[in-house]
BARORO-974187 format. One record per atom (N, C-alpha, C, O): x, y, z; residue number from 1; atom name. Coordinates in Angstrom, 2 decimals. Atoms other than C-alpha are relative to their C-alpha. Layout:
% residues N
ZAZA    east   north      up   k  a
ZAZA       X       Y       Z NUM CA
...
% end
This chain:
% residues 141
ZAZA    east   north      up   k  a
ZAZA    0.82   -1.20    0.00   1  N
ZAZA    0.00    0.00    0.00   1 CA
ZAZA    0.87    1.26    0.00   1  C
ZAZA    0.56    2.25   -0.67   1  O
ZAZA   -0.89   -1.15   -0.07   2  N
ZAZA    2.84    2.35    0.84   2 CA
ZAZA    0.63    0.26   -1.36   2  C
ZAZA    0.75    1.42   -1.78   2  O
ZAZA   -0.60   -0.16    1.33   3  N
ZAZA    4.47    1.71   -2.55   3 CA
ZAZA   -1.01    0.59   -0.98   3  C
ZAZA   -0.66    1.43   -1.81   3  O
ZAZA    1.04   -0.52    0.87   4  N
ZAZA    1.18    2.37   -4.30   4 CA
ZAZA   -0.22    1.49    0.24   4  C
ZAZA   -0.41    2.25   -0.71   4  O
ZAZA    0.17   -1.41   -0.35   5  N
ZAZA    0.81    5.69   -2.46   5 CA
ZAZA    1.15    0.83   -0.56   5  C
ZAZA    0.92    1.91   -1.11   5  O
ZAZA   -1.16   -0.72    0.52   6  N
ZAZA    4.34    6.75   -3.42   6 CA
ZAZA   -0.08    0.08   -1.52   6  C
ZAZA    0.19    1.14   -2.09   6  O
ZAZA    0.13    0.01    1.45   7  N
ZAZA    3.78    5.72   -7.05   7 CA
ZAZA   -1.07    0.99   -0.45   7  C
ZAZA   -0.87    1.73   -1.41   7  O
ZAZA    1.08   -0.93    0.32   8  N
ZAZA    0.51    7.65   -7.13   8 CA
ZAZA    0.46    1.46    0.15   8  C
ZAZA    0.14    2.30   -0.68   8  O
ZAZA   -0.54   -1.34   -0.23   9  N
ZAZA    2.26   10.73   -5.70   9 CA
ZAZA    0.94    0.40   -1.13   9  C
ZAZA    0.88    1.54   -1.60   9  O
ZAZA   -0.94   -0.28    1.09  10  N
ZAZA    5.02   10.51   -8.35  10 CA
ZAZA   -0.76    0.27   -1.30  10  C
ZAZA   -0.45    1.22   -2.01  10  O
ZAZA    0.79   -0.18    1.23  11  N
ZAZA    2.47   10.13  -11.19  11 CA
ZAZA   -0.74    1.33    0.04  11  C
ZAZA   -0.78    2.04   -0.96  11  O
ZAZA    0.72   -1.27   -0.12  12  N
ZAZA    0.42   13.08   -9.89  12 CA
ZAZA    0.95    1.18   -0.17  12  C
ZAZA    0.59    2.17   -0.82  12  O
ZAZA   -0.99   -1.07    0.14  13  N
ZAZA    3.55   15.24   -9.64  13 CA
ZAZA    0.41    0.16   -1.46  13  C
ZAZA    0.52    1.28   -1.96  13  O
ZAZA   -0.39   -0.05    1.42  14  N
ZAZA    4.57   14.32  -13.20  14 CA
ZAZA   -1.13    0.61   -0.83  14  C
ZAZA   -0.87    1.42   -1.72  14  O
ZAZA    1.14   -0.53    0.74  15  N
ZAZA    1.06   15.07  -14.50  15 CA
ZAZA   -0.14    1.51    0.21  15  C
ZAZA   -0.36    2.26   -0.74  15  O
ZAZA    0.09   -1.42   -0.32  16  N
ZAZA    0.98   18.43  -12.72  16 CA
ZAZA    1.10    0.78   -0.72  16  C
ZAZA    0.84    1.84   -1.27  16  O
ZAZA   -1.11   -0.66    0.68  17  N
ZAZA    4.42   19.35  -14.11  17 CA
ZAZA   -0.24    0.09   -1.49  17  C
ZAZA   -0.03    1.14   -2.09  17  O
ZAZA    0.26    0.01    1.44  18  N
ZAZA    3.46   18.33  -17.66  18 CA
ZAZA   -1.12    0.97   -0.35  18  C
ZAZA   -1.04    1.70   -1.34  18  O
ZAZA    1.13   -0.90    0.22  19  N
ZAZA    0.17   20.21  -17.42  19 CA
ZAZA    0.45    1.45    0.10  19  C
ZAZA    0.09    2.28   -0.74  19  O
ZAZA   -0.48   -1.36   -0.20  20  N
ZAZA    1.89   23.34  -16.11  20 CA
ZAZA    0.93    0.42   -1.15  20  C
ZAZA    0.86    1.55   -1.61  20  O
ZAZA   -0.91   -0.29    1.11  21  N
ZAZA    4.59   23.12  -18.83  21 CA
ZAZA   -0.79    0.42   -1.23  21  C
ZAZA   -0.47    1.43   -1.86  21  O
ZAZA    0.75   -0.28    1.22  22  N
ZAZA    2.02   23.05  -21.62  22 CA
ZAZA   -0.74    1.34    0.08  22  C
ZAZA   -1.05    1.93   -0.95  22  O
ZAZA    0.65   -1.30   -0.14  23  N
ZAZA    0.34   26.17  -20.20  23 CA
ZAZA    0.88    1.13   -0.49  23  C
ZAZA    0.36    2.16   -0.93  23  O
ZAZA   -0.93   -1.05    0.40  24  N
ZAZA    3.46   28.19  -21.04  24 CA
ZAZA    0.36   -0.05   -1.48  24  C
ZAZA    0.70    0.98   -2.06  24  O
ZAZA   -0.41    0.16    1.39  25  N
ZAZA    4.16   26.80  -24.54  25 CA
ZAZA   -0.93    0.83   -0.90  25  C
ZAZA   -2.15    0.75   -0.78  25  O
ZAZA    0.77   -0.82    0.93  26  N
ZAZA    3.06   29.24  -27.26  26 CA
ZAZA    0.57    1.40   -0.12  26  C
ZAZA    1.64    1.70    0.41  26  O
ZAZA   -0.41   -1.40    0.23  27  N
ZAZA    3.32   32.87  -28.31  27 CA
ZAZA   -0.85    0.91    0.88  27  C
ZAZA   -2.07    0.80    0.92  27  O
ZAZA    0.64   -0.93   -0.93  28  N
ZAZA    2.51   35.62  -25.81  28 CA
ZAZA    0.23    1.43   -0.47  28  C
ZAZA    1.38    1.88   -0.55  28  O
ZAZA   -0.10   -1.38    0.46  29  N
ZAZA    1.77   39.15  -27.07  29 CA
ZAZA   -0.11    0.97    1.18  29  C
ZAZA   -0.95    0.80    2.06  29  O
ZAZA    0.04   -1.02   -1.05  30  N
ZAZA    2.49   42.14  -24.85  30 CA
ZAZA   -1.27    0.83   -0.19  30  C
ZAZA   -1.52    1.35   -1.28  30  O
ZAZA    1.23   -0.80    0.10  31  N
ZAZA   -0.80   43.88  -24.08  31 CA
ZAZA   -0.02    1.15    1.00  31  C
ZAZA   -0.85    2.05    0.89  31  O
ZAZA   -0.03   -1.08   -0.98  32  N
ZAZA    0.12   46.10  -21.12  32 CA
ZAZA    1.39    0.06    0.65  32  C
ZAZA    2.01   -0.97    0.90  32  O
ZAZA   -1.27   -0.22   -0.70  33  N
ZAZA    3.23   47.59  -19.52  33 CA
ZAZA   -0.23    1.16    0.97  33  C
ZAZA   -0.54    2.28    0.57  33  O
ZAZA    0.26   -1.00   -1.04  34  N
ZAZA    2.91   49.45  -16.23  34 CA
ZAZA    1.27    0.28    0.80  34  C
ZAZA    2.00   -0.64    1.16  34  O
ZAZA   -1.08   -0.42   -0.88  35  N
ZAZA    5.50   51.43  -14.26  35 CA
ZAZA   -0.57    1.02    0.98  35  C
ZAZA   -1.15    2.03    0.57  35  O
ZAZA    0.53   -0.90   -1.04  36  N
ZAZA    4.58   53.08  -10.95  36 CA
ZAZA   -1.47    0.37   -0.24  36  C
ZAZA   -1.84    1.53   -0.16  36  O
ZAZA    1.43   -0.18    0.23  37  N
ZAZA    0.87   52.63  -11.72  37 CA
ZAZA   -0.34    0.88   -1.19  37  C
ZAZA   -1.45    1.39   -1.30  37  O
ZAZA    0.25   -0.78    1.21  38  N
ZAZA    1.24   54.47  -15.02  38 CA
ZAZA    0.18   -0.90   -1.22  38  C
ZAZA    1.23   -1.51   -1.42  38  O
ZAZA   -0.05    0.83    1.19  39  N
ZAZA    0.40   52.67  -18.24  39 CA
ZAZA    0.92    0.63   -1.03  39  C
ZAZA    0.84    1.84   -1.29  39  O
ZAZA   -0.95   -0.46    1.02  40  N
ZAZA    3.12   52.95  -20.88  40 CA
ZAZA   -0.52   -0.36   -1.38  40  C
ZAZA   -1.32   -1.28   -1.53  40  O
ZAZA    0.36    0.31    1.38  41  N
ZAZA    2.69   53.02  -24.65  41 CA
ZAZA    0.58   -1.35   -0.39  41  C
ZAZA    1.76   -1.61   -0.17  41  O
ZAZA   -0.43    1.34    0.40  42  N
ZAZA    2.85   49.48  -26.01  42 CA
ZAZA    0.12   -0.05   -1.52  42  C
ZAZA   -0.76    0.42   -2.24  42  O
ZAZA   -0.19    0.26    1.42  43  N
ZAZA    4.25   48.59  -29.42  43 CA
ZAZA   -0.02   -1.51   -0.20  43  C
ZAZA    0.14   -2.26    0.77  43  O
ZAZA    0.03    1.45    0.21  44  N
ZAZA    4.01   45.15  -31.06  44 CA
ZAZA    1.27   -0.68    0.51  44  C
ZAZA    2.38   -0.36    0.08  44  O
ZAZA   -1.10    0.77   -0.59  45  N
ZAZA    6.20   42.77  -29.04  45 CA
ZAZA   -0.57   -1.32    0.50  45  C
ZAZA   -1.76   -1.41    0.82  45  O
ZAZA    0.49    1.30   -0.43  46  N
ZAZA    5.99   39.13  -28.04  46 CA
ZAZA    1.12   -0.84    0.62  46  C
ZAZA    2.31   -0.57    0.44  46  O
ZAZA   -0.89    1.02   -0.54  47  N
ZAZA    7.57   36.25  -26.16  47 CA
ZAZA   -0.52   -1.34   -0.51  47  C
ZAZA   -1.71   -1.63   -0.38  47  O
ZAZA    0.37    1.33    0.47  48  N
ZAZA    7.55   32.79  -27.72  48 CA
ZAZA    0.68   -1.04    0.88  48  C
ZAZA    1.91   -1.07    0.98  48  O
ZAZA   -0.54    1.08   -0.82  49  N
ZAZA    7.98   29.82  -25.37  49 CA
ZAZA   -0.02   -1.25   -0.86  49  C
ZAZA   -1.08   -1.75   -1.22  49  O
ZAZA   -0.13    1.10    0.94  50  N
ZAZA    9.29   26.97  -27.51  50 CA
ZAZA    0.10   -1.36    0.66  50  C
ZAZA   -0.38   -2.36    0.13  50  O
ZAZA   -0.25    1.28   -0.66  51  N
ZAZA   10.26   24.30  -25.03  51 CA
ZAZA   -0.01    0.23    1.51  51  C
ZAZA    0.45    1.26    2.00  51  O
ZAZA    0.02   -0.08   -1.46  52  N
ZAZA    9.70   23.63  -21.34  52 CA
ZAZA    0.51   -1.32    0.58  52  C
ZAZA    0.14   -2.40    0.13  52  O
ZAZA   -0.52    1.18   -0.71  53  N
ZAZA   11.60   21.26  -19.06  53 CA
ZAZA   -0.31    0.19    1.47  53  C
ZAZA    0.01    1.23    2.05  53  O
ZAZA    0.37   -0.12   -1.41  54  N
ZAZA   10.29   20.58  -15.59  54 CA
ZAZA    0.75   -1.03    0.84  54  C
ZAZA    0.93   -2.17    0.44  54  O
ZAZA   -0.54    0.90   -1.01  55  N
ZAZA   12.00   19.10  -12.57  55 CA
ZAZA   -0.91    0.15    1.22  55  C
ZAZA   -1.90    0.87    1.17  55  O
ZAZA    0.85   -0.09   -1.18  56  N
ZAZA   10.57   18.66   -9.08  56 CA
ZAZA   -0.02    1.40    0.59  56  C
ZAZA   -1.02    1.80    1.19  56  O
ZAZA   -0.07   -1.31   -0.66  57  N
ZAZA   11.71   22.12   -7.97  57 CA
ZAZA   -0.24    1.16   -0.93  57  C
ZAZA   -0.88    2.14   -0.54  57  O
ZAZA    0.17   -1.15    0.88  58  N
ZAZA   11.80   24.37  -11.03  58 CA
ZAZA   -0.22   -0.42   -1.44  58  C
ZAZA   -0.02   -1.58   -1.81  58  O
ZAZA    0.25    0.23    1.40  59  N
ZAZA   10.92   24.69  -14.68  59 CA
ZAZA    0.89    0.93   -0.82  59  C
ZAZA    1.08    2.10   -0.46  59  O
ZAZA   -0.82   -0.78    0.92  60  N
ZAZA   13.16   25.88  -17.50  60 CA
ZAZA   -0.80    0.19   -1.29  60  C
ZAZA   -1.30   -0.77   -1.86  60  O
ZAZA    0.72   -0.30    1.23  61  N
ZAZA   11.53   27.63  -20.46  61 CA
ZAZA    0.97    0.60   -1.01  61  C
ZAZA    1.67    1.57   -0.72  61  O
ZAZA   -0.82   -0.54    1.09  62  N
ZAZA   13.37   28.17  -23.75  62 CA
ZAZA   -0.85    1.01   -0.75  62  C
ZAZA   -1.91    0.66   -1.28  62  O
ZAZA    0.80   -1.06    0.60  63  N
ZAZA   12.17   31.49  -25.15  63 CA
ZAZA    0.78    0.77   -1.06  63  C
ZAZA    2.01    0.77   -1.09  63  O
ZAZA   -0.55   -1.02    0.90  64  N
ZAZA   12.74   33.94  -27.97  64 CA
ZAZA   -1.14    0.98   -0.25  64  C
ZAZA   -2.28    0.73    0.16  64  O
ZAZA    1.06   -0.96    0.26  65  N
ZAZA   10.84   36.97  -29.12  65 CA
ZAZA    0.52    1.29   -0.56  65  C
ZAZA    1.67    1.40   -0.98  65  O
ZAZA   -0.34   -1.32    0.49  66  N
ZAZA   10.81   40.56  -30.18  66 CA
ZAZA   -0.49    1.01    1.02  66  C
ZAZA   -1.63    0.95    1.49  66  O
ZAZA    0.31   -0.97   -1.04  67  N
ZAZA   10.89   43.47  -27.77  67 CA
ZAZA   -0.31    1.40   -0.55  67  C
ZAZA   -0.19    2.39    0.17  67  O
ZAZA    0.34   -1.28    0.60  68  N
ZAZA    9.87   46.22  -30.17  68 CA
ZAZA    0.92    0.35   -1.14  68  C
ZAZA    0.48    0.76   -2.21  68  O
ZAZA   -1.01   -0.27    1.02  69  N
ZAZA   13.11   46.67  -32.11  69 CA
ZAZA    0.85   -1.25   -0.23  69  C
ZAZA    1.04   -1.68   -1.36  69  O
ZAZA   -0.94    1.11    0.06  70  N
ZAZA   15.40   43.74  -31.33  70 CA
ZAZA   -0.63   -1.34    0.35  70  C
ZAZA   -1.70   -1.41    0.96  70  O
ZAZA    0.39    1.36   -0.36  71  N
ZAZA   15.07   39.99  -31.03  71 CA
ZAZA    0.79   -0.42    1.23  71  C
ZAZA    1.90    0.05    1.46  71  O
ZAZA   -0.70    0.52   -1.18  72  N
ZAZA   15.96   38.16  -27.82  72 CA
ZAZA   -0.18   -1.51    0.07  72  C
ZAZA   -1.05   -2.07   -0.60  72  O
ZAZA   -0.01    1.46   -0.07  73  N
ZAZA   16.61   34.54  -26.87  73 CA
ZAZA    0.70   -0.45    1.27  73  C
ZAZA    1.58    0.23    1.79  73  O
ZAZA   -0.65    0.57   -1.17  74  N
ZAZA   17.56   32.36  -23.94  74 CA
ZAZA   -0.97   -0.82    0.83  74  C
ZAZA   -2.01   -1.26    0.34  74  O
ZAZA    0.81    0.80   -0.92  75  N
ZAZA   16.13   30.54  -20.94  75 CA
ZAZA   -0.47    0.85    1.17  75  C
ZAZA    0.22    1.76    1.62  75  O
ZAZA    0.50   -0.57   -1.25  76  N
ZAZA   13.97   31.64  -18.06  76 CA
ZAZA   -0.32   -1.16    0.93  76  C
ZAZA   -0.63   -2.26    0.48  76  O
ZAZA    0.24    1.03   -1.00  77  N
ZAZA   13.48   29.71  -14.84  77 CA
ZAZA   -1.15    0.40    0.90  77  C
ZAZA   -1.24    1.55    1.35  77  O
ZAZA    1.16   -0.22   -0.85  78  N
ZAZA   10.30   29.38  -12.85  78 CA
ZAZA    0.04   -1.00    1.14  78  C
ZAZA    0.18   -2.20    0.93  78  O
ZAZA    0.05    0.84   -1.19  79  N
ZAZA   10.17   28.06   -9.31  79 CA
ZAZA   -1.10    0.55    0.90  79  C
ZAZA   -0.98    1.66    1.43  79  O
ZAZA    1.22   -0.46   -0.68  80  N
ZAZA    6.79   28.29   -7.57  80 CA
ZAZA   -0.48    1.26   -0.69  80  C
ZAZA   -0.85    1.19   -1.86  80  O
ZAZA    0.44   -1.24    0.67  81  N
ZAZA    5.86   31.93   -8.27  81 CA
ZAZA    1.18    0.91   -0.35  81  C
ZAZA    0.98    2.07   -0.71  81  O
ZAZA   -1.21   -0.77    0.31  82  N
ZAZA    9.48   33.10   -8.82  82 CA
ZAZA    0.33   -0.11   -1.48  82  C
ZAZA    0.10   -1.15   -2.10  82  O
ZAZA   -0.30   -0.09    1.42  83  N
ZAZA   10.65   34.14  -12.28  83 CA
ZAZA    1.40    0.58   -0.14  83  C
ZAZA    1.65    1.69    0.33  83  O
ZAZA   -1.37   -0.49    0.16  84  N
ZAZA   14.35   34.49  -13.23  84 CA
ZAZA    0.48   -0.23   -1.42  84  C
ZAZA    0.20   -1.26   -2.03  84  O
ZAZA   -0.60    0.10    1.33  85  N
ZAZA   16.16   35.13  -16.51  85 CA
ZAZA    1.42   -0.53    0.13  85  C
ZAZA    2.16   -0.10    1.02  85  O
ZAZA   -1.33    0.60   -0.02  86  N
ZAZA   19.28   33.06  -17.24  86 CA
ZAZA    1.08    1.04   -0.29  86  C
ZAZA    0.84    2.00   -1.03  86  O
ZAZA   -1.13   -0.91    0.21  87  N
ZAZA   22.67   34.82  -17.16  87 CA
ZAZA    0.45    0.05   -1.46  87  C
ZAZA    1.03    1.05   -1.88  87  O
ZAZA   -0.44    0.08    1.39  88  N
ZAZA   23.31   33.74  -20.78  88 CA
ZAZA   -1.05    0.53   -0.97  88  C
ZAZA   -0.95    0.30   -2.18  88  O
ZAZA    1.07   -0.56    0.84  89  N
ZAZA   20.19   35.53  -22.09  89 CA
ZAZA    0.61    1.03   -0.93  89  C
ZAZA    1.48    1.80   -0.52  89  O
ZAZA   -0.59   -0.94    0.95  90  N
ZAZA   20.95   37.53  -25.24  90 CA
ZAZA   -1.01    0.67   -0.88  90  C
ZAZA   -2.18    0.30   -0.93  90  O
ZAZA    0.86   -0.69    0.96  91  N
ZAZA   19.55   39.91  -27.80  91 CA
ZAZA    0.84    0.68   -1.05  91  C
ZAZA    2.04    0.90   -0.86  91  O
ZAZA   -0.67   -0.80    1.01  92  N
ZAZA   20.42   41.74  -30.98  92 CA
ZAZA    0.08    1.42    0.53  92  C
ZAZA   -0.60    1.76    1.50  92  O
ZAZA   -0.25   -1.35   -0.54  93  N
ZAZA   21.57   45.35  -30.52  93 CA
ZAZA   -0.12    1.08   -1.08  93  C
ZAZA    0.85    1.77   -1.39  93  O
ZAZA    0.21   -1.04    1.00  94  N
ZAZA   20.05   47.61  -33.17  94 CA
ZAZA   -0.76    1.16    0.62  94  C
ZAZA   -1.45    0.99    1.63  94  O
ZAZA    0.76   -1.16   -0.44  95  N
ZAZA   18.66   51.10  -32.68  95 CA
ZAZA   -1.28    0.07   -0.83  95  C
ZAZA   -1.33   -0.40   -1.97  95  O
ZAZA    1.27   -0.13    0.70  96  N
ZAZA   15.07   51.88  -33.61  96 CA
ZAZA   -0.57    1.39    0.15  96  C
ZAZA    0.06    2.28    0.72  96  O
ZAZA    0.70   -1.28   -0.14  97  N
ZAZA   12.60   54.72  -33.83  97 CA
ZAZA   -0.20    0.29    1.49  97  C
ZAZA   -0.32   -0.65    2.28  97  O
ZAZA    0.08   -0.35   -1.43  98  N
ZAZA   12.27   56.64  -30.52  98 CA
ZAZA   -1.13   -0.69    0.77  98  C
ZAZA   -0.91   -1.16    1.88  98  O
ZAZA    1.13    0.62   -0.69  99  N
ZAZA    8.80   55.27  -29.63  99 CA
ZAZA    0.27   -1.48    0.28  99  C
ZAZA    0.07   -1.96    1.40  99  O
ZAZA   -0.29    1.43   -0.14 100  N
ZAZA    9.82   51.64  -30.22 100 CA
ZAZA    1.21   -0.23    0.90 100  C
ZAZA    1.23   -1.18    1.69 100  O
ZAZA   -1.21    0.16   -0.82 101  N
ZAZA   13.24   52.11  -28.62 101 CA
ZAZA   -0.31    0.24    1.47 101  C
ZAZA    0.20   -0.48    2.34 101  O
ZAZA    0.38   -0.29   -1.38 102  N
ZAZA   11.73   53.64  -25.48 102 CA
ZAZA   -0.76   -1.19    0.60 102  C
ZAZA   -0.49   -1.61    1.73 102  O
ZAZA    0.75    1.17   -0.47 103  N
ZAZA    9.26   50.75  -25.17 103 CA
ZAZA    0.95   -1.17    0.27 103  C
ZAZA    0.88   -1.82    1.31 103  O
ZAZA   -0.92    1.12   -0.16 104  N
ZAZA   12.02   48.20  -25.70 104 CA
ZAZA    0.88    0.15    1.25 104  C
ZAZA    1.10   -0.82    1.97 104  O
ZAZA   -0.83   -0.23   -1.19 105  N
ZAZA   14.23   49.77  -23.02 105 CA
ZAZA   -0.78   -0.32    1.27 105  C
ZAZA   -0.25   -0.97    2.18 105  O
ZAZA    0.85    0.28   -1.16 106  N
ZAZA   11.36   49.63  -20.52 106 CA
ZAZA   -0.30   -1.49    0.12 106  C
ZAZA   -0.17   -2.08    1.19 106  O
ZAZA    0.35    1.42    0.03 107  N
ZAZA   10.30   46.11  -21.55 107 CA
ZAZA    1.17   -0.87    0.47 107  C
ZAZA    1.00   -1.72    1.35 107  O
ZAZA   -1.16    0.84   -0.34 108  N
ZAZA   13.80   44.62  -21.33 108 CA
ZAZA    0.46    0.24    1.44 108  C
ZAZA    0.89   -0.70    2.11 108  O
ZAZA   -0.38   -0.30   -1.37 109  N
ZAZA   14.55   46.38  -18.03 109 CA
ZAZA   -0.90   -0.76    0.98 109  C
ZAZA   -0.42   -1.36    1.94 109  O
ZAZA    0.94    0.73   -0.85 110  N
ZAZA   11.41   44.92  -16.44 110 CA
ZAZA    0.24   -1.50   -0.14 110  C
ZAZA    0.34   -2.21    0.86 110  O
ZAZA   -0.16    1.43    0.26 111  N
ZAZA   11.90   41.50  -18.07 111 CA
ZAZA    1.27   -0.55    0.64 111  C
ZAZA    1.22   -1.58    1.30 111  O
ZAZA   -1.29    0.50   -0.51 112  N
ZAZA   15.58   41.14  -17.10 112 CA
ZAZA    0.09    0.09    1.52 112  C
ZAZA    0.87   -0.64    2.13 112  O
ZAZA   -0.03   -0.15   -1.46 113  N
ZAZA   14.92   42.26  -13.49 113 CA
ZAZA   -1.24   -0.58    0.67 113  C
ZAZA   -1.47   -0.34    1.86 113  O
ZAZA    1.24    0.55   -0.54 114  N
ZAZA   11.66   40.37  -13.01 114 CA
ZAZA    0.28   -0.97    1.14 114  C
ZAZA    1.34   -1.59    1.20 114  O
ZAZA   -0.21    0.88   -1.15 115  N
ZAZA   11.18   38.41   -9.83 115 CA
ZAZA   -1.18   -0.92    0.27 115  C
ZAZA   -1.03   -1.88    1.04 115  O
ZAZA    1.13    0.89   -0.21 116  N
ZAZA    7.72   36.84   -9.95 116 CA
ZAZA   -0.93    0.05   -1.20 116  C
ZAZA   -0.81    0.92   -2.07 116  O
ZAZA    0.96    0.03    1.09 117  N
ZAZA    4.90   35.91  -12.28 117 CA
ZAZA   -1.34   -0.50    0.52 117  C
ZAZA   -1.44   -1.05    1.62 117  O
ZAZA    1.33    0.51   -0.30 118  N
ZAZA    1.21   35.10  -12.28 118 CA
ZAZA   -0.61   -0.45   -1.33 118  C
ZAZA   -0.61    0.31   -2.30 118  O
ZAZA    0.63    0.54    1.21 119  N
ZAZA   -0.53   32.90  -14.85 119 CA
ZAZA   -1.46   -0.30    0.31 119  C
ZAZA   -1.77   -1.16    1.14 119  O
ZAZA    1.43    0.20   -0.14 120  N
ZAZA   -4.32   33.11  -15.06 120 CA
ZAZA   -0.61   -0.16   -1.38 120  C
ZAZA   -0.57    0.75   -2.20 120  O
ZAZA    0.58    0.32    1.30 121  N
ZAZA   -6.07   31.45  -17.99 121 CA
ZAZA    1.06    0.25   -1.08 121  C
ZAZA    2.12   -0.38   -1.06 121  O
ZAZA   -0.95   -0.30    1.08 122  N
ZAZA   -4.33   32.90  -21.07 122 CA
ZAZA    0.68    1.35    0.18 122  C
ZAZA    1.08    1.97   -0.80 122  O
ZAZA   -0.67   -1.27   -0.30 123  N
ZAZA   -2.84   35.97  -19.34 123 CA
ZAZA    1.17   -0.28    0.93 123  C
ZAZA    1.01   -0.85    2.01 123  O
ZAZA   -1.23    0.15   -0.78 124  N
ZAZA    0.74   35.96  -18.06 124 CA
ZAZA    0.46    1.39    0.42 124  C
ZAZA    0.64    2.28   -0.41 124  O
ZAZA   -0.49   -1.28   -0.53 125  N
ZAZA    1.87   38.82  -15.81 125 CA
ZAZA    1.37   -0.24    0.59 125  C
ZAZA    1.54   -1.08    1.47 125  O
ZAZA   -1.37    0.08   -0.48 126  N
ZAZA    5.60   39.26  -15.22 126 CA
ZAZA    0.26    1.24    0.84 126  C
ZAZA    0.15    2.37    0.34 126  O
ZAZA   -0.15   -1.10   -0.94 127  N
ZAZA    6.36   41.40  -12.17 127 CA
ZAZA    1.47    0.32    0.29 127  C
ZAZA    2.33   -0.55    0.28 127  O
ZAZA   -1.32   -0.47   -0.42 128  N
ZAZA    9.40   43.46  -11.21 128 CA
ZAZA   -0.22    0.93    1.19 128  C
ZAZA   -0.52    2.11    1.03 128  O
ZAZA    0.24   -0.78   -1.22 129  N
ZAZA    9.09   44.61   -7.62 129 CA
ZAZA    0.98    1.17    0.12 129  C
ZAZA    0.60    2.27    0.52 129  O
ZAZA   -1.04   -1.03   -0.11 130  N
ZAZA   12.37   46.56   -7.75 130 CA
ZAZA   -0.38    1.27   -0.78 130  C
ZAZA   -0.09    2.38   -0.33 130  O
ZAZA    0.38   -1.15    0.84 131  N
ZAZA   10.97   48.82  -10.52 131 CA
ZAZA   -1.47    0.36    0.16 131  C
ZAZA   -1.97    1.24   -0.54 131  O
ZAZA    1.43   -0.22   -0.20 132  N
ZAZA    7.36   48.73   -9.23 132 CA
ZAZA   -0.73   -0.03   -1.34 132  C
ZAZA   -1.43    0.91   -1.71 132  O
ZAZA    0.51    0.08    1.35 133  N
ZAZA    6.31   47.50  -12.65 133 CA
ZAZA   -0.40   -1.43   -0.36 133  C
ZAZA   -0.06   -2.38    0.34 133  O
ZAZA    0.33    1.33    0.52 134  N
ZAZA    4.85   44.63  -14.64 134 CA
ZAZA   -0.26    0.08   -1.50 134  C
ZAZA   -0.55    1.13   -2.06 134  O
ZAZA    0.34    0.19    1.41 135  N
ZAZA    4.36   43.34  -18.17 135 CA
ZAZA   -1.13   -1.01   -0.02 135  C
ZAZA   -1.03   -2.06    0.62 135  O
ZAZA    1.11    0.94    0.15 136  N
ZAZA    1.05   41.68  -19.05 136 CA
ZAZA   -0.01   -0.49   -1.44 136  C
ZAZA    0.07    0.30   -2.38 136  O
ZAZA   -0.02    0.61    1.32 137  N
ZAZA    0.95   39.25  -21.97 137 CA
ZAZA   -1.23   -0.87   -0.19 137  C
ZAZA   -1.69   -1.53    0.75 137  O
ZAZA    1.17    0.81    0.37 138  N
ZAZA   -1.97   37.57  -23.74 138 CA
ZAZA    0.46   -1.11   -0.94 138  C
ZAZA    1.16   -0.85   -1.92 138  O
ZAZA   -0.39    1.13    0.85 139  N
ZAZA   -1.50   34.09  -25.22 139 CA
ZAZA   -0.78    0.05   -1.32 139  C
ZAZA   -2.00    0.23   -1.34 139  O
ZAZA    0.64    0.03    1.31 140  N
ZAZA   -2.19   33.95  -28.96 140 CA
ZAZA   -0.81   -1.27   -0.14 140  C
ZAZA   -0.42   -2.33    0.35 140  O
ZAZA    0.86    1.17    0.27 141  N
ZAZA   -4.98   31.62  -30.04 141 CA
ZAZA    0.44   -0.69   -1.25 141  C
ZAZA   -0.15   -1.69   -1.65 141  O
% end
């Protein structure tokens, strides 16, 4: 009976991890960017989650996307409600029009310094407490 209970616990953990992984896979469009309770102008930008690997403690997401002007790529790590960007995260380094460049600077600053997230239905909110800001993304259908 004890072995059956342990096996059931392992299967439930694996199912939960797989289910949670699939919730992140897809393309997420930026729909809101807030700093100090002030909404910022949003330009077309997205995060694409291509692959997710889950362990018992944390999940690794392979991402790429566009932040308004430049492309970015790398891994992010999720543990419970914590959100961290890998040290090897990279992006292209081109200049853009002032409106798009300003958005990109804000977006990347929040994204790279983020510390938590919230996933509700098809809306992902990435928070940065240090900057009193967040990015809200809507999953593409």
